[in-house]
N, C-alpha and C positions, 0 to 999 in steps of 0.2 A: 403694163407695169404691175397692176395688182395680181395678174395671173402669174407673172414671173416670181413674185414674192411668196405666193401661196404654196407652190410646189416645194421649195426648200423648207418652209415651215412645217409641212406635213412630214417631210423626211426627218427633221429634227425631233418632232414629237415621237415618231416611231423609234428612233434611236434611244430616247430617254426611257421609253417603256421596256425596250429590250434590256438596257443596262439595269433597270430596276428589277427586272425578272431574274437577272443573273446574280443579283446581290441578296436575294431573299427567296424563301420558299413559300408556297401557298398551301394552306390546309384544305381538306375536302370542302370546308364551308366557305372557302374563298378568303379567309383571314390570313394575313401573313404570320409566320411562325419563326422560331429561332432556327439557325443553321442546323443541318443534320449532324449527328455525332461523327467525330473524326475517326476514320478507319486506321489512321496512323497512331503511333505512340504505344505505350505499354498496355498489356492486356490484364495486368494484375499488379497489386501492391504487395511487396514482399516484406514481411516483418520478421525480425529475429528476436528470440528470447533466450537469454542465458539464465538457467534456473538451477537451484540446488534440489534436484529430484531424489538424490540419495545422500547419505552422510548425515552429520548431526544437525543439519538445517533442513532436512527433507520435509518437515512439517510445513515450512514456509513455501517451499517449491511446489508441493503437491497441490495445495489449495490455490496458489497463485496461477499455476499452469492451467488448472481447470477454469479459473475465472477468465484469463486471457482468451483461451480457446472458445469459451462460451460467448464472449463478446464478438469474436471473429465469426463464429457460426451465425450469430444474430444479424450482423451487418451483411453477411453474404446472403442470408435469407431475404434481406430487403433489397438485394441486387448489388450490394457493394457500396463504396464511398463515391459520391458524385465529385468529379474533378472538372472544374469549369474549362480548363485548358483543352480538354478533349471532348467536352460537352457530353459526357457519358459517365456512367458508374463503372468503377473498377472493383472487381472482387479482390479479396485479401487472401494471400497465402501466408501461413504461419509456420516458421521453422523454430522448433524448441529443442534446446540442447541442455544436457546435464553437466554442471560443473563439479558435481560430487561434493559440494560444500567446500570446495578448495578455491580460494580467491586467485591463486596463481593460474589455475586453469580457466578462470572466468575471462581474463583478458585474452588469452590465447584463443578461446572459443569465439569470443566476440570478433576478433580479427578475422577468423576463418569465415564467420557469417558474412562479413563484408566482402572479402576477396573471393571466396568460393561460392557462396550462396547468393551473392549480389543483393543483400537486403537493402531496402530503402531506408528503414528506420529500425530502432531498437525499442522494445516495450517489454516490461517485466513485472514481476510480483515482488513482495518483500524480500530484500537482500540484506546481507550483512554489510556493514560499512566498508570493509576491505574489498569485498566483491564489487560493490557499487563503484568504488574508486577505480578498480581495474577496468571495468567496462566503460566508465566515464572517460578514462584516458584514451581508450581506443575510439570512442565516439568523437572525441576532440580531434584526434589524429586524422580521421577520415571525414570530419565535419558532417557527422550523421546524428540527427536528433535522437535522444535517448530519454525515455520516460520510465521511471521505476520508483519503488519505495526504498528509502535509504536508512530506515530506522530512526534513531534519535537525531534531532537537529544539531545538538551540541557537537558530537564527534564528527558528523557530516560537515558542519561548517568549518571545523578545525582542519579537516582534510582538504576541503575545497580552497581554503585560504592559502594552503601551502602548495597547491597544484601548479605545475608549470609545464606547459601553458595552462592558463585558466580554463575551467570547465564552462564553456559558453554553450555547449550543445547538450549538457546533461540537466535534466529537470527532475527534482526529487520530491517525493511525498513521504511524510512521516509524522512524528510527533515531537513536541518540545518537552524536555524533561522539566525545566523550570525557567528557561530563558524567555523573557517577555517578547511579545510581538511588537513590531515597529508601529509607531504612531500612524494612524490612518488605515491600518489593516483591520478588516472587519472582525478579526478574532482578538484584537487587542483589548485587554481588560475584561474579556468575556469568560465566564466559567466553563470548565470542561475542555479546555484546549491545551493544558499542560498536565503532565503526570503529577506534579506537585499539587495542582488544584484538585485532581481526582482523588489523590491520596488524602488531601485535607478534608474533602467531603466525607470520606470514609471514616477518618479518625475522629471527626467531630461527632459522629454517631456513637462511637464505641470506646474512645479513649478513657472516659470516666469509669468504664467498667473494667479497666485494667490498672496495673500499677505504673503504666506509661513507660516501663523499661523495654527498650527495643534493641534487638539484635539485627545486624545488617550483614549482607553477604553479596559477593559478586565473583563471577569467574573472571580471571585477570586476562582479558583480551579487549580490543578497542571498545566494544559495546558495553561490556561489564565495567571496565575501568572508568569509562565516561560517566556511567551512572554513579559509581562509588565516589568519584571526585566531586560530584555536584549535588547529589540527592540528600545525603545525611544532614547537611546544613538546613535544608528545607524541613526535614523531620524535626530538628531541634526547634526551629521557629514555630512549629505547630504544637510545641509543648511536650514533645516526647524526650525521654532520656536515652540518647543513643549510646550504645555500648561499644567502646573500643575503636571508634573511627580514627582517632589520632594515632593508633598503632596499626591501622589497616587490618584489624581483626575481621575475619570473614572473607577477605580478599585472597584468592588462591588460584594458582595456575589451572588451565583447562584440563590437564591430565592428573589432577589430584584425585586420589582414591581413599585417603584416610583423613576424615574431618574430626576425629574424636577429640583432639586437643581444643579445637575451636568450640565444639558443642559443649565440652565440659565447662568452658568459661561462661557460656551462655546460661547454663544450668546454675552455676555458682552465683551468677548475677541475678538470677530469678527473672530473666527476660520473659515477658508475656506477649510480645509482638515480634514478628519476624518479617523483615522487609529486605528485598534484594532484586538483583537482575543477573541472570546467568544462562548459560547453555543448558538445555533441558536434561541431557544425560548427567551433567555435572550436578545439577540440583537434585535429580532423582537419587543419586548416590548419597548426597549430603542428607536429604530428607529421610531416607531409609535408616541411616545410621542415627540420626536424631531421634527417631521414633524408638529404635532399639535401645537407646540410652535413656529413654524416658523424658525427653524434651517435648513438651506439648503446649506450644504457645496458643493463645486464644484466637489470634488473627495472623494469617500468613499471606503475604503478598510476594509472589514469585514472578517478577517481571520477565517476560520473554519465555521463561522455562515452562510456564503453565498455559501457554497460548493454544497448543494443538493437541488433539485427542491422541494421535499416534505417539506423541511424546509422553503424555501423562499416563496413558494406558500401559506403557512399558515399565513404569515404576513398580507395578504389581500391587496386589492386595487392595486395601482401602486408602493407600497413600494419597490419592488425588482428592479425597473428600474434603470440601471446604477450602481448598487451596485456590487462590484467585490472583488476578493480575489485571493490567490495563486491557481494555477491550476496544478494538479499533474498527470493528464492523459486526453487524448483526442482521439477520433476516427480518428483524422487527422494525428496521428503519422504515420511516413513513415513505411509501412509494411515490407520493406526490412531490415530496421534497427531494427524493433520491431515486429518480427514474432510471430504468435501463433502456436498452434499445428495443424498439417495437413494443411488444406487450410484456417484456421481461420486467419483473419486480424483484426486490431483495428476497422476498419469500419464494417466488417461483425459481429463482436461481438456486436457493438452498434446496428446494425440493428436487431439482435436477441432480444436485450433488448427492443427496441421500439415495436417490434411485440408482445412481451410477456407482457409488462407493459403499453404501450401507454403513455410513459413519455419521457421527454428530457433526456439529458445526466446525468448519475450518475457516477462520476469518479471512485468510489470505485470498479467498475466491473473490470477495467483494473489492479488494484492493486491485487485484489483477484486472478484473472486469472494468473498473473505473479508469485505470491507466489507459486501457485500450480505447475507451470512450473519448478520453481527452485527445488522443492522437488522431482518431477519426475526425473529430470536430475540427482540429487544427488543419488537417489536410483539406477538408472541405472549405474552410474559411480562406485558406491560402489559394485555393483553386488550381493548385499545381503540385507536382511531386518534387519540385526544386527544394533541396534540403534547407537552404538558407531561408527561403520564403516560409516553409513549414516551421522552422525554428522560430522565426519572428512571430508567426501566428500563435505558437505555444506560449510565448511571453505575454500575450494579451488574453489568455484564457480566463474566462469567468463562467464556469459551467456547472450545472447541477448534474451530478453523476449518481450512479447506484451506490457510491461510497461517500456521498455528500458533496458539498460545494467545493470546487477546485479553483483556487486563485494562487498563482505563484508570487510570493512576496520576497522577503529578504533572502539573498543568496540562491535565488531560483528554487525556493523550497515552499511546498504547500503543506501546511500543518492541518491535519484532520481532527475532527471531533473525537473525544475520548469518553469512555464510560468505564465501569468496573464490572468484571464478571467473576463468577465462581463455578467450580465443578460440583455437580450434585449427582448423587446416585439416582439411577432410573431403572425401571423394570424393562426397558427396551433392550434389544439384543446387544447393543454396544455398551451398556452398563453405565456410562458416564454422559452427562449432558451439561452443556455450557450455557449458563443463564446470566442475563444482565441484571445486576442487583443495585447499582448506583448509577444515576444519569442526571446531568444538569441540562440536557437538551430536549426540547419539545418534540423533535423528530426521532428521538431514541427512547422509547418507553422501556421501563423495567419489566422483566418477565418473571421475577421471583424475589422474595425477601432475602436479605443477606443471612447467611448461615453463621451465626455468632452466639456463643463461642463455638469453635469447631468441636464437634462431638468425636471423642476418641473411644474406640472399642477396647 
């Protein structure tokens, strides 16, 4: 009886050992390990970027494209993005296309990236609100997650609220002009997270050294008009005497070439501060005519127009000297608070740019790099390339990137930290250098004292 029970017991034990061996692998040390990587599935992740590499927004696209590509190069150097579903890392292929600063082309190119290039996701650099809207519409149509910079929150939010169907696959980064952050957001009531706050810090330093009379300007397109409709009220609250806002003085179409009547009114009003937001070529024309007519304000804030070297350098002569605007990235960012991939830091990313382009800072590189970091992180947390799963992972992002902390809040929008920069003459080959002169953030140190009043030759 005992012998007859013993034999089946031995067989049962052997079967259990065989089954256990089939369900796991054993390392050379005899310890069980995870299953081997799957040979099936995709061999790479394909990303699509629609960028303004030429045209009047080329400054945004040039730096942003560099940043996205640098992030892709860094993640591929590390072997790629680990995807749990396949138990292996997948390298990243990047397809970048030029929309020539034309938002009509942006949507067409985005659709081609989905249908022809079979991209898994969209990632970009700073875009104009109309271009972002065009790509977001395509992203929604094909349920493809899209991460990009959309400029000011206010015009973005207005566009998003009118979108049909709603943009649930588009994730925007940018800045608030003056709109407060929602209660509970880590940026709520914190200094340096709106343009109004940055401007206020600047004005507090210098307004008493002026007559407070302020001229305002904007190119009449979505970004500029959004600024003009919301910002002047904030300047008035800061104690400035805003000139002609009720008559929309200084608001002019993008193709305007003669600003003499506007400038004459600024001169007659004895305005000593100039604030605005415009396309760079538009402002370059205005500023050249202003200088020729003898208009020499003590402080000039040219939002958007003064962001990029290629733009300000095209103005010619000494026109860029002392002109400043909001600053949304700098190589001086603290690398511990703002890490890159691997050993990349804000400074080393900038060094790569200088070596490749022989140009001073283009802030868009930091934004493009950071957007790619967010996407890589979301893919890894999702553990799959399933678009809905990755989209859900993006919604839960709380990540320290090379561009600062990223958390998507109201309207799927991540507001980044802001400082204020100015253009200074330099003896370097590129002649102009972008310096941080006002900052409210511990991780963004200033690199120069503000140039005030602007010296005119």
